[in-house]
Backbone bond lengths (Angstrom), bond angles and torsions (degrees), N, CA, C in turn:
res aa  C-N    CA-C-N  psi(-1)  N-CA   C-N-CA  omega(-1)  CA-C   N-CA-C  phi
1 M - - - 1.458 - - 1.523 109.14 -
2 R 1.333 115.79 121.71 1.459 121.10 178.84 1.534 108.02 -115.28
3 I 1.323 116.87 126.99 1.459 122.24 -174.45 1.522 109.14 -119.22
4 R 1.341 116.13 123.82 1.458 120.16 176.61 1.526 109.96 -133.69
5 L 1.327 115.12 144.04 1.457 121.77 -175.95 1.519 109.25 -94.44
6 L 1.317 116.53 122.42 1.467 121.38 178.70 1.521 111.28 -89.25
7 G 1.309 116.16 -45.91 1.457 120.63 -178.27 1.505 110.78 -142.97
8 T 1.332 116.85 126.78 1.469 121.83 -175.00 1.524 111.75 -119.26
9 G 1.335 116.05 15.28 1.447 120.04 -175.91 1.517 113.76 -101.47
10 T 1.316 114.72 -155.75 1.458 124.24 -173.02 1.532 107.97 -130.97
11 P 1.330 118.98 -170.45 1.459 118.55 173.95 1.533 113.92 -66.48
12 T 1.320 117.93 -15.94 1.464 120.65 -179.82 1.533 110.22 -63.69
13 P 1.329 119.19 125.47 1.470 120.80 -179.35 1.527 111.43 -57.73
14 S 1.331 115.80 135.00 1.461 121.17 -177.64 1.518 109.39 -155.86
15 L 1.323 116.77 139.33 1.457 121.00 172.66 1.520 111.20 -85.35
16 R 1.311 116.54 -18.43 1.460 120.96 -177.79 1.526 111.96 -89.97
17 R 1.309 116.22 -39.06 1.464 120.88 -176.84 1.524 109.82 -122.60
18 M 1.322 115.94 115.09 1.455 120.55 173.66 1.525 109.24 -79.62
19 S 1.332 115.96 169.27 1.460 120.02 177.76 1.530 110.31 -69.77
20 S 1.313 115.58 173.18 1.469 122.23 -165.79 1.523 113.87 -58.85
21 G 1.327 114.87 134.70 1.453 122.19 174.24 1.522 110.56 -175.98
22 Y 1.335 116.50 141.49 1.463 121.85 -176.11 1.525 108.45 -144.11
23 L 1.310 116.47 141.16 1.458 122.58 -178.64 1.523 108.86 -115.29
24 V 1.327 116.12 125.39 1.462 122.23 178.33 1.530 107.60 -125.56
25 E 1.325 116.50 118.77 1.453 121.49 -179.78 1.522 109.47 -110.29
26 I 1.326 115.21 125.70 1.463 122.37 179.67 1.518 107.39 -134.27
27 G 1.318 117.11 110.85 1.463 119.94 -177.43 1.515 110.53 59.63
28 N 1.334 115.95 -127.23 1.459 120.99 -179.30 1.517 113.48 -86.64
29 D 1.316 117.55 -5.08 1.457 121.38 -177.33 1.525 110.96 -95.61
30 A 1.316 115.13 140.72 1.460 122.00 174.58 1.520 107.60 -124.22
31 L 1.323 115.22 113.03 1.457 121.74 -176.92 1.531 109.47 -102.12
32 V 1.303 116.72 129.94 1.459 121.53 170.93 1.520 107.47 -106.37
33 L 1.331 115.69 122.39 1.460 121.89 178.19 1.518 107.92 -101.04
34 D 1.319 116.85 110.48 1.462 124.70 -174.56 1.527 110.22 63.75
35 H 1.331 114.81 153.83 1.471 118.90 -175.59 1.517 108.62 -155.26
36 G 1.331 115.63 71.42 1.449 121.63 -179.51 1.514 112.03 -78.75
37 F 1.332 114.83 176.44 1.469 119.89 -178.31 1.530 111.10 -55.84
38 G 1.330 115.89 127.88 1.462 122.51 179.03 1.509 114.09 93.76
39 A 1.326 117.98 -20.03 1.466 119.98 -178.64 1.528 111.12 -63.08
40 H 1.328 116.62 -34.19 1.463 118.54 -179.81 1.528 111.06 -67.78
41 H 1.321 116.74 -34.98 1.467 119.87 176.10 1.532 110.14 -61.20
42 R 1.330 116.91 -41.46 1.465 120.13 177.71 1.525 111.24 -63.54
43 L 1.327 116.89 -36.56 1.460 120.46 177.22 1.532 109.84 -59.03
44 L 1.326 115.68 -42.53 1.473 119.93 177.51 1.525 111.15 -64.21
45 E 1.342 116.49 -40.31 1.464 119.75 179.50 1.521 111.73 -62.49
46 L 1.317 117.46 -29.89 1.460 121.16 177.25 1.528 112.18 -79.65
47 G 1.327 116.62 -5.47 1.458 119.96 -179.53 1.507 113.38 78.24
48 V 1.323 116.93 21.24 1.461 121.74 -179.44 1.531 108.53 -103.11
49 P 1.333 118.39 110.55 1.460 119.96 -178.99 1.527 111.28 -72.88
50 A 1.309 115.53 156.32 1.465 119.85 178.22 1.523 111.42 -58.15
51 T 1.323 116.92 -31.82 1.460 121.00 -179.04 1.524 112.72 -67.26
52 R 1.323 117.32 -16.41 1.468 121.49 177.79 1.538 111.22 -77.79
53 V 1.328 117.09 -23.80 1.461 121.24 -175.41 1.525 109.82 -75.39
54 S 1.324 115.98 126.43 1.467 120.59 -179.63 1.526 112.57 -104.30
55 H 1.341 117.34 -31.52 1.462 121.99 -176.45 1.526 109.54 -133.17
56 L 1.308 116.18 138.24 1.458 122.73 174.15 1.520 107.49 -124.86
57 L 1.338 115.87 125.13 1.461 120.24 -175.66 1.520 109.99 -127.14
58 F 1.327 116.02 127.85 1.450 121.88 179.12 1.525 110.36 -106.47
59 T 1.338 116.01 133.40 1.459 119.89 173.26 1.520 111.08 -79.85
60 H 1.337 116.58 -36.39 1.463 121.93 176.65 1.520 108.07 -162.31
61 L 1.323 115.37 173.47 1.457 118.95 -169.10 1.521 113.28 -110.91
62 H 1.331 117.45 33.06 1.459 120.44 163.07 1.526 107.95 -63.83
63 Y 1.354 117.23 144.37 1.466 118.51 -173.32 1.515 113.39 -63.88
64 D 1.348 117.92 -25.89 1.463 118.21 178.90 1.525 111.92 -76.77
65 H 1.332 116.74 1.19 1.468 121.30 174.87 1.528 112.50 -116.13
66 C 1.342 117.15 -10.58 1.468 118.69 -177.54 1.527 113.32 -137.94
67 G 1.332 118.08 8.22 1.455 120.97 -174.75 1.517 114.87 -61.66
68 D 1.331 118.10 -28.95 1.469 121.41 -179.99 1.531 112.61 -97.84
69 Y 1.327 116.80 16.68 1.471 121.02 178.31 1.525 110.75 -57.21
70 A 1.324 116.51 -53.46 1.462 119.58 -177.41 1.519 111.30 -61.25
71 R 1.334 116.95 -37.98 1.466 119.56 -178.50 1.523 110.84 -62.78
72 L 1.325 117.22 -42.84 1.463 120.02 180.00 1.526 110.96 -65.38
73 V 1.329 116.60 -47.03 1.466 119.88 -178.67 1.522 110.97 -61.34
74 L 1.338 116.82 -49.14 1.459 120.33 -174.63 1.527 112.24 -70.60
75 T 1.334 117.57 -40.00 1.463 120.17 178.67 1.527 110.63 -65.50
76 R 1.318 115.73 -43.31 1.463 120.67 179.94 1.527 110.61 -62.69
77 W 1.328 116.48 -43.37 1.460 121.78 178.74 1.526 110.69 -64.71
78 D 1.314 117.24 -45.70 1.462 121.56 -176.16 1.522 111.21 -66.92
79 Q 1.325 116.59 -47.01 1.461 120.76 -176.93 1.525 112.27 -78.29
80 G 1.315 117.18 -22.14 1.466 120.27 -179.14 1.511 113.77 -76.69
81 V 1.341 117.65 -16.23 1.476 125.16 179.18 1.535 113.09 38.50
82 G 1.326 115.36 46.38 1.452 119.45 175.48 1.510 115.41 76.43
83 R 1.325 117.95 7.25 1.467 120.76 -174.94 1.519 114.03 -104.91
84 V 1.327 117.87 -3.60 1.460 120.84 178.11 1.526 108.92 -116.36
85 P 1.323 117.36 148.57 1.468 119.62 178.13 1.521 110.25 -62.97
86 E 1.317 115.96 159.56 1.458 119.86 175.64 1.529 109.66 -61.86
87 L 1.318 115.67 145.15 1.455 121.61 179.60 1.521 110.48 -65.06
88 K 1.336 116.49 134.12 1.459 121.85 174.98 1.522 108.35 -90.37
89 V 1.327 116.29 121.27 1.456 122.16 -172.88 1.523 109.31 -122.48
90 F 1.344 115.39 132.54 1.461 121.90 -176.96 1.524 109.79 -132.19
91 G 1.304 115.89 149.09 1.455 119.63 176.20 1.515 110.85 166.71
92 P 1.316 116.68 178.56 1.465 120.68 -177.79 1.526 111.60 -76.98
93 P 1.328 117.13 161.67 1.462 119.54 170.84 1.521 109.74 -60.70
94 P 1.337 118.91 149.11 1.474 128.72 4.01 1.526 113.13 -97.48
95 L 1.330 117.96 55.21 1.458 121.07 -177.07 1.530 112.19 -59.97
96 A 1.331 116.97 -39.70 1.468 119.42 -179.20 1.527 110.24 -64.00
97 R 1.324 117.15 -42.27 1.462 120.33 179.20 1.530 110.76 -66.56
98 M 1.344 116.97 -40.73 1.464 120.35 177.09 1.522 110.66 -59.52
99 T 1.324 116.51 -45.01 1.463 121.13 -179.21 1.523 110.97 -61.77
100 D 1.328 116.14 -43.83 1.458 120.32 178.53 1.521 110.95 -62.72
101 Q 1.331 116.64 -41.43 1.464 120.33 -179.04 1.528 112.34 -68.25
102 L 1.317 116.84 -23.58 1.460 120.75 177.41 1.520 112.63 -84.59
103 F 1.346 117.45 -47.02 1.459 120.79 -164.12 1.527 115.23 -116.94
104 S 1.322 119.50 0.03 1.463 120.09 178.62 1.530 110.35 -73.69
105 R 1.316 116.40 172.20 1.466 120.92 179.89 1.521 111.24 -57.83
106 D 1.308 116.50 -34.87 1.467 121.39 -179.67 1.525 111.75 -99.39
107 G 1.334 117.65 11.26 1.448 121.56 -175.21 1.518 113.15 -83.74
108 V 1.324 114.20 -178.31 1.462 121.15 -177.86 1.526 111.49 -55.64
109 Y 1.319 117.43 -42.88 1.471 121.14 -177.40 1.530 112.33 -97.98
110 G 1.329 117.01 12.50 1.454 120.74 179.74 1.525 113.49 -56.79
111 P 1.347 119.25 -50.05 1.467 119.14 178.78 1.524 113.17 -61.20
112 D 1.334 116.85 -40.31 1.469 121.43 178.25 1.523 109.87 -60.72
113 L 1.334 116.79 -49.10 1.454 120.67 -176.61 1.518 111.79 -68.63
114 S 1.330 116.49 -34.32 1.463 119.22 176.25 1.526 110.44 -61.80
115 A 1.329 116.13 -42.81 1.472 119.94 178.47 1.521 111.05 -64.18
116 R 1.339 116.63 -43.54 1.465 119.98 -175.74 1.528 112.86 -71.87
117 T 1.303 117.37 -20.20 1.471 119.72 179.52 1.532 112.56 -101.01
118 H 1.369 116.92 -1.05 1.465 118.71 -178.79 1.526 114.41 -129.92
119 H 1.340 118.15 -34.26 1.460 119.19 -173.90 1.529 110.89 -74.82
120 D 1.351 113.84 141.46 1.460 119.91 -176.56 1.522 112.69 -58.44
121 C 1.336 117.58 -36.03 1.472 119.67 -179.03 1.527 110.55 -60.00
122 S 1.329 116.23 -51.84 1.462 119.63 -178.92 1.517 111.93 -66.19
123 L 1.331 116.35 -38.49 1.468 119.26 -178.77 1.526 111.71 -67.42
124 S 1.337 117.15 -34.94 1.462 119.31 178.10 1.517 110.96 -68.87
125 I 1.337 117.18 -37.48 1.472 120.90 175.15 1.524 109.68 -63.93
126 Y 1.317 116.29 -43.70 1.468 122.36 179.47 1.530 110.70 -58.52
127 E 1.323 116.54 -45.70 1.478 119.91 179.35 1.523 110.93 -68.16
128 A 1.327 117.23 -37.46 1.465 120.25 179.18 1.522 111.47 -63.01
129 R 1.322 116.76 -29.38 1.464 121.19 177.95 1.528 112.50 -81.10
130 G 1.334 116.18 -6.32 1.460 119.99 178.55 1.501 114.26 108.77
131 G 1.336 117.72 5.57 1.451 120.97 179.50 1.515 112.20 -76.57
132 T 1.330 115.45 157.42 1.462 122.02 179.17 1.524 109.30 -117.30
133 L 1.323 116.19 128.20 1.463 121.44 -179.89 1.536 110.89 -73.70
134 P 1.329 118.14 152.91 1.460 127.31 0.42 1.532 111.16 -75.81
135 R 1.322 114.92 156.90 1.464 119.96 -178.59 1.531 109.41 -87.51
136 A 1.321 115.57 122.70 1.466 120.43 -177.29 1.526 110.94 -78.87
137 W 1.293 115.84 152.41 1.460 124.18 175.41 1.532 109.07 -76.52
138 P 1.350 119.68 143.50 1.473 119.45 177.10 1.524 111.29 -64.99
139 Q 1.317 115.89 136.84 1.463 121.18 -179.91 1.529 109.74 -138.75
140 P 1.346 117.05 74.89 1.468 118.49 178.08 1.522 111.29 -56.26
141 K 1.322 114.85 141.22 1.469 120.36 -178.32 1.524 108.95 -89.23
142 V 1.319 115.88 105.40 1.458 122.12 -172.09 1.524 110.83 -100.26
143 R 1.325 114.52 133.89 1.466 120.74 172.30 1.525 108.28 -130.79
144 E 1.308 116.29 119.63 1.452 120.05 177.02 1.527 109.85 -81.14
145 L 1.337 115.57 139.47 1.455 122.38 -171.06 1.520 112.00 -111.06
146 A 1.321 114.53 156.12 1.459 122.99 171.91 1.520 108.25 -135.20
147 V 1.316 116.65 163.87 1.464 121.84 179.77 1.525 109.99 -56.44
148 N 1.338 115.30 136.77 1.467 126.44 -179.98 1.526 113.72 81.43
149 D 1.332 118.39 -0.87 1.459 119.43 171.70 1.528 109.61 -64.93
150 V 1.319 116.16 155.68 1.465 122.68 179.63 1.526 108.69 -128.21
151 I 1.321 116.61 137.92 1.456 123.35 174.02 1.525 107.69 -114.73
152 E 1.311 116.93 128.54 1.462 121.79 179.22 1.523 109.41 -102.34
153 G 1.333 116.48 125.46 1.452 121.34 177.16 1.513 111.00 -115.29
154 D 1.311 116.28 -169.80 1.457 122.23 179.82 1.528 108.80 -84.78
155 G 1.313 117.19 93.82 1.455 121.67 -179.09 1.517 113.08 86.49
156 W 1.323 119.22 14.03 1.456 122.44 178.64 1.525 109.16 -154.94
157 H 1.314 114.68 158.69 1.459 119.15 169.57 1.518 109.03 -141.84
158 L 1.309 114.18 155.09 1.464 121.49 -175.88 1.519 109.58 -125.38
159 K 1.320 115.61 132.96 1.464 121.61 174.79 1.522 108.62 -108.75
160 V 1.315 116.34 137.84 1.458 122.60 -179.54 1.526 109.60 -92.73
161 G 1.325 115.64 126.27 1.457 121.60 177.62 1.517 111.32 -114.36
162 L 1.309 115.17 -178.95 1.462 122.55 -176.93 1.521 110.37 -98.71
163 A 1.325 115.87 138.61 1.463 122.67 169.33 1.521 108.14 -123.64
164 E 1.323 116.61 166.99 1.469 120.80 -179.83 1.520 108.92 -128.83
165 H 1.356 114.35 108.89 1.460 118.96 -176.37 1.529 108.69 -158.96
166 F 1.313 115.68 109.02 1.471 122.32 174.83 1.527 113.28 63.56
167 S 1.333 118.37 28.29 1.457 119.52 175.25 1.533 108.59 -72.55
168 P 1.329 119.68 150.55 1.475 127.07 4.52 1.522 114.45 -90.64
169 Y 1.334 117.09 13.35 1.460 119.83 -173.78 1.526 112.89 -77.48
170 L 1.334 116.72 -28.91 1.459 121.45 179.41 1.521 110.08 -125.34
171 A 1.330 115.80 139.62 1.462 120.40 166.44 1.524 106.74 -83.01
172 T 1.334 116.47 126.64 1.461 120.63 -172.76 1.521 109.97 -129.10
173 L 1.333 115.91 129.42 1.456 122.41 -174.40 1.521 111.12 -120.38
174 A 1.322 115.56 167.06 1.461 124.10 170.55 1.528 106.87 -132.05
175 F 1.327 116.61 160.49 1.460 120.93 -175.52 1.529 111.33 -128.34
176 R 1.332 115.24 141.84 1.464 121.09 168.80 1.516 108.14 -123.65
177 I 1.338 116.20 121.10 1.463 122.66 -179.80 1.521 108.72 -107.52
178 E 1.317 116.02 128.77 1.466 122.46 177.63 1.530 109.09 -116.97
179 A 1.323 115.77 130.58 1.455 122.15 175.09 1.525 107.76 -141.79
180 Q 1.315 116.70 174.10 1.464 119.94 -179.48 1.520 111.26 -59.48
181 A 1.330 116.47 -34.05 1.465 120.57 -176.87 1.521 112.90 -73.62
182 G 1.333 117.50 -24.08 1.455 119.40 -178.21 1.510 111.91 154.94
183 S 1.330 115.43 -164.91 1.460 121.29 -174.63 1.524 110.36 -128.07
184 L 1.324 114.68 143.55 1.459 122.84 178.52 1.513 108.77 -129.69
185 V 1.329 116.03 132.75 1.462 121.24 172.62 1.517 108.38 -118.25
186 Y 1.321 115.38 132.65 1.466 122.12 177.96 1.523 108.59 -124.30
187 S 1.311 115.44 124.48 1.460 120.11 -173.28 1.515 113.64 -82.46
188 G 1.359 118.39 -17.18 1.456 117.08 -162.43 1.515 107.48 62.58
189 D 1.317 117.63 -134.66 1.460 121.46 172.42 1.516 108.11 -107.63
190 S 1.333 116.32 136.10 1.462 119.05 -179.38 1.508 110.74 -164.18
191 G 1.317 114.40 146.23 1.444 120.84 166.29 1.516 109.68 -84.87
192 P 1.334 117.57 -175.94 1.470 121.24 -177.74 1.526 112.19 -77.17
193 I 1.325 116.64 114.25 1.463 121.76 177.37 1.524 109.71 -135.80
194 P 1.340 118.72 147.46 1.472 121.42 -179.63 1.519 113.29 -58.98
195 A 1.333 117.68 -32.40 1.463 120.22 -177.57 1.522 112.04 -61.76
196 M 1.329 117.55 -29.73 1.459 119.92 -179.64 1.527 110.42 -71.17
197 R 1.324 116.65 -35.45 1.463 119.24 177.47 1.520 110.27 -63.06
198 A 1.332 116.68 -42.81 1.459 120.39 179.83 1.525 111.20 -64.65
199 L 1.318 116.95 -40.69 1.461 120.70 -179.22 1.529 110.85 -66.79
200 A 1.338 116.91 -35.86 1.466 121.45 -175.19 1.525 113.43 -88.21
201 E 1.303 118.36 -1.21 1.471 121.95 -174.91 1.530 111.36 -50.87
202 G 1.351 116.34 118.78 1.456 122.26 174.67 1.520 115.40 68.06
203 A 1.322 118.79 15.42 1.466 120.88 -177.04 1.527 111.26 -67.77
204 D 1.325 115.67 146.65 1.463 119.90 174.90 1.522 111.17 -70.26
205 V 1.336 116.65 -38.99 1.465 121.39 179.88 1.526 109.15 -136.31
206 L 1.312 116.46 132.54 1.465 122.87 170.95 1.522 108.09 -120.17
207 I 1.337 116.31 118.16 1.466 122.25 172.66 1.521 106.86 -102.53
208 H 1.316 116.14 117.18 1.472 118.85 -171.66 1.526 111.22 -139.21
209 M 1.301 114.99 143.08 1.461 122.18 172.09 1.527 110.40 -52.33
210 C 1.337 115.70 131.42 1.472 122.40 173.10 1.523 105.51 -133.28
211 H 1.314 115.88 87.58 1.457 121.56 -160.52 1.528 114.93 -93.53
212 Y 1.338 117.09 -25.47 1.470 117.96 -174.01 1.529 110.35 -158.81
213 R 1.309 115.35 163.70 1.456 120.75 175.03 1.511 108.94 -72.98
214 S 1.298 116.71 125.22 1.466 121.00 179.55 1.520 109.97 -54.18
215 G 1.329 115.09 139.48 1.452 120.62 -178.48 1.513 114.16 94.84
216 T 1.352 116.74 -4.97 1.457 119.69 -179.05 1.528 112.11 -117.20
217 A 1.328 117.62 18.72 1.469 120.73 -179.20 1.525 110.58 -56.75
218 L 1.314 116.55 141.63 1.463 121.85 -175.80 1.519 113.14 -79.67
219 S 1.329 117.43 -21.60 1.457 121.93 -178.91 1.518 108.43 -167.17
220 A 1.329 116.37 171.12 1.467 120.35 177.11 1.522 110.44 -64.02
221 G 1.334 116.96 -41.00 1.451 120.03 178.64 1.516 112.74 -65.45
222 F 1.333 116.26 -33.83 1.462 121.40 175.82 1.527 109.57 -62.60
223 A 1.322 117.42 -47.71 1.469 121.42 -178.14 1.521 111.88 -66.22
224 D 1.333 117.60 -30.63 1.461 120.70 178.40 1.524 112.01 -72.80
225 S 1.341 116.80 -30.08 1.460 121.39 -171.75 1.519 114.48 -101.46
226 C 1.328 117.79 -13.84 1.467 121.90 -176.98 1.528 109.28 -129.87
227 M 1.326 116.45 157.92 1.461 120.78 -174.28 1.520 111.22 -107.56
228 G 1.325 115.46 127.33 1.453 121.50 172.39 1.514 110.87 -82.45
229 H 1.337 115.41 162.20 1.470 118.42 -171.82 1.520 112.65 -67.12
230 M 1.325 119.14 -37.40 1.462 119.74 -178.27 1.532 111.82 -77.63
231 E 1.329 116.52 -33.42 1.467 119.10 174.11 1.520 110.47 -61.93
232 L 1.337 116.07 -37.91 1.464 120.02 177.70 1.523 111.01 -68.18
233 A 1.316 117.63 -40.26 1.466 120.51 178.15 1.526 110.79 -60.03
234 H 1.326 117.03 -43.49 1.473 120.66 178.89 1.528 110.92 -66.36
235 L 1.327 117.39 -39.39 1.466 120.10 177.39 1.514 111.00 -58.99
236 A 1.343 116.92 -49.74 1.463 120.88 -177.61 1.527 111.50 -64.10
237 A 1.340 116.12 -39.06 1.461 119.96 179.06 1.529 110.90 -66.80
238 D 1.316 116.60 -45.94 1.466 120.72 -178.17 1.524 111.92 -65.70
239 A 1.340 116.93 -33.19 1.457 121.04 -178.81 1.527 112.50 -84.58
240 G 1.329 118.01 -8.99 1.456 120.68 179.83 1.516 113.27 67.66
241 V 1.321 116.22 39.06 1.468 121.95 -179.81 1.527 110.11 -75.44
242 R 1.331 117.29 137.49 1.469 120.51 -179.00 1.520 112.63 -78.02
243 N 1.327 116.49 -41.91 1.462 121.83 -177.12 1.521 108.86 -131.82
244 L 1.320 116.60 125.58 1.458 122.50 -179.29 1.527 109.15 -113.36
245 V 1.330 116.15 128.85 1.460 122.16 179.39 1.525 108.32 -116.84
246 T 1.330 116.64 119.51 1.459 120.12 175.89 1.525 109.24 -84.89
247 T 1.326 115.30 139.87 1.453 119.81 178.46 1.510 109.25 -149.03
248 H 1.354 116.15 -177.34 1.471 121.78 -173.66 1.529 108.49 57.62
249 I 1.330 114.53 47.14 1.462 122.79 -173.15 1.533 110.16 -78.70
250 T 1.325 116.80 129.90 1.460 120.82 178.04 1.528 110.76 -96.48
251 E 1.312 114.42 166.15 1.458 120.55 178.62 1.524 111.98 -69.54
252 Q 1.343 117.66 -9.26 1.461 120.11 -178.96 1.531 111.73 -57.23
253 F 1.331 116.56 -41.98 1.469 118.77 -178.89 1.527 112.58 -129.15
254 D 1.326 116.84 16.61 1.458 119.43 -179.49 1.524 110.27 -91.31
255 K 1.316 114.80 65.50 1.465 121.00 -179.20 1.519 108.31 -152.70
256 P 1.344 118.03 153.46 1.464 120.79 -178.73 1.523 111.09 -55.02
257 G 1.316 115.10 139.55 1.456 120.94 -178.75 1.507 111.63 90.16
258 A 1.336 117.28 -52.41 1.458 120.70 177.86 1.523 110.61 -66.99
259 R 1.345 116.51 -40.87 1.466 119.90 178.33 1.523 110.64 -60.73
260 E 1.317 115.74 -46.87 1.469 119.95 -177.38 1.532 111.20 -64.11
261 R 1.319 116.08 -35.02 1.468 119.24 178.18 1.528 110.57 -67.26
262 V 1.317 116.76 -42.38 1.459 120.66 177.21 1.528 110.69 -60.36
263 I 1.327 116.76 -45.02 1.466 120.86 179.52 1.521 110.73 -61.79
264 A 1.336 117.15 -43.77 1.466 120.83 -179.75 1.516 110.99 -63.19
265 E 1.314 117.30 -42.96 1.460 120.22 -179.30 1.523 111.09 -66.69
266 M 1.334 117.59 -41.50 1.461 120.32 177.79 1.523 111.14 -65.36
267 S 1.337 116.76 -36.82 1.465 121.19 -178.09 1.518 113.22 -70.16
268 S 1.325 116.93 -16.44 1.465 119.42 175.65 1.525 111.86 -72.49
269 V 1.334 116.17 -16.96 1.462 122.27 -179.59 1.528 111.28 -111.55
270 Y 1.322 115.61 -46.99 1.458 121.61 -178.23 1.519 109.23 -100.50
271 H 1.339 117.20 123.71 1.462 121.64 -172.57 1.530 113.51 -109.41
272 G 1.328 117.11 11.27 1.459 120.11 174.01 1.520 110.62 -83.81
273 N 1.327 116.03 -162.55 1.463 121.29 178.80 1.523 109.59 -83.82
274 L 1.313 116.25 123.97 1.458 121.75 -176.49 1.529 110.02 -110.61
275 F 1.337 116.02 123.46 1.462 122.61 178.35 1.521 108.50 -112.22
276 F 1.320 116.92 120.90 1.463 121.42 172.60 1.525 106.02 -84.10
277 G 1.330 116.05 103.49 1.457 121.34 -168.31 1.513 114.31 -58.91
278 E 1.332 115.68 140.49 1.459 123.80 174.63 1.530 107.84 -136.39
279 D 1.331 116.88 147.53 1.457 120.49 175.45 1.526 110.58 -55.18
280 L 1.322 116.32 136.60 1.468 126.36 177.78 1.531 113.01 78.31
281 M 1.317 118.17 1.76 1.470 120.88 177.59 1.528 110.31 -68.01
282 E 1.336 115.56 140.47 1.459 121.23 171.03 1.523 108.46 -102.44
283 V 1.323 116.11 132.53 1.461 121.51 -177.35 1.525 108.76 -108.70
284 P 1.337 118.30 112.56 1.466 120.64 -179.49 1.522 111.61 -74.83
285 I 1.313 116.06 133.11 1.457 121.53 178.35 1.527 110.66 -58.27
286 S 1.320 116.60 -37.71 1.460 121.04 -176.23 1.524 113.19 -80.74
287 G 1.319 117.34 -7.69 1.450 120.43 -178.07 1.515 111.23 97.33
288 P 1.321 118.02 171.50 1.457 122.14 -176.95 1.532 112.53 -69.60
289 V 1.326 114.87 150.14 1.455 121.88 177.08 1.524 107.53 -126.24
290 L 1.343 116.60 130.49 1.453 120.34 178.81 1.530 110.82 -66.39
291 A 1.325 116.54 132.37 1.456 120.71 177.02 1.536 109.92 -77.12
292 K 1.310 114.72 153.88 1.449 120.52 177.48 1.524 110.06 -72.67
293 L 1.314 116.00 137.31 1.469 120.23 175.48 1.527 109.08 -69.83
294 A 1.326 115.59 133.57 1.465 119.37 179.48 1.524 109.14 -90.51
């Protein structure tokens, strides 16, 4: 299991932190967990083509978690020239309706796709790339998820858990992936809830929203829907997580000195391996290893 962070930011525009996205590779499968604006650019920076992605999973449908959905589907379809299976897409409702509104004949990209599947210019490019006519329309395979659903992959399985973020307006999920190499839990966005502790119990890696300095919540609803740094430290400690990765980092403490203070305060409670998430970071399942001094 190889875990890399595509986007560790928020909806706030940033050149340093793209919106949410994570890449998990297990055997022949490449899973993308959330795909917000900019996450696809990070995928390119890692040298991972869209055609390599086999599964796309959304925790919820805030735009900073799904903004690059169309880019992944369309790039994968265009570059795959009919030689890769349709993308398997999972997430909460109304994912099926969103997909239809994007890619159906009457959808947002309907005119674009009609041109690319009928006009001689696009068809000649398609054939030059090795495609065989007629050119099929993209049809991602969508499955809407609910809590306790299970997805079976090649050498891995995923259990769907509950998250708490902007309810009742959004259905929000969390994921636990189990493979021979270890276990990964990804919270998506969530405030502190008991269900997350149960889902993360004994996990090798927990990637969790760390949105603000505890004690500075803007409202009760803010504290219910977002995770403070000390609440996250207690969650990871109580669940016995080996490696904790903070993500969904805001500008509130994303600056020299403030970051180190947050890490020190969290480390007073959580004694496992703590990773302050950064775009393009790789998170080892086994934890960090000291490099040899040269």
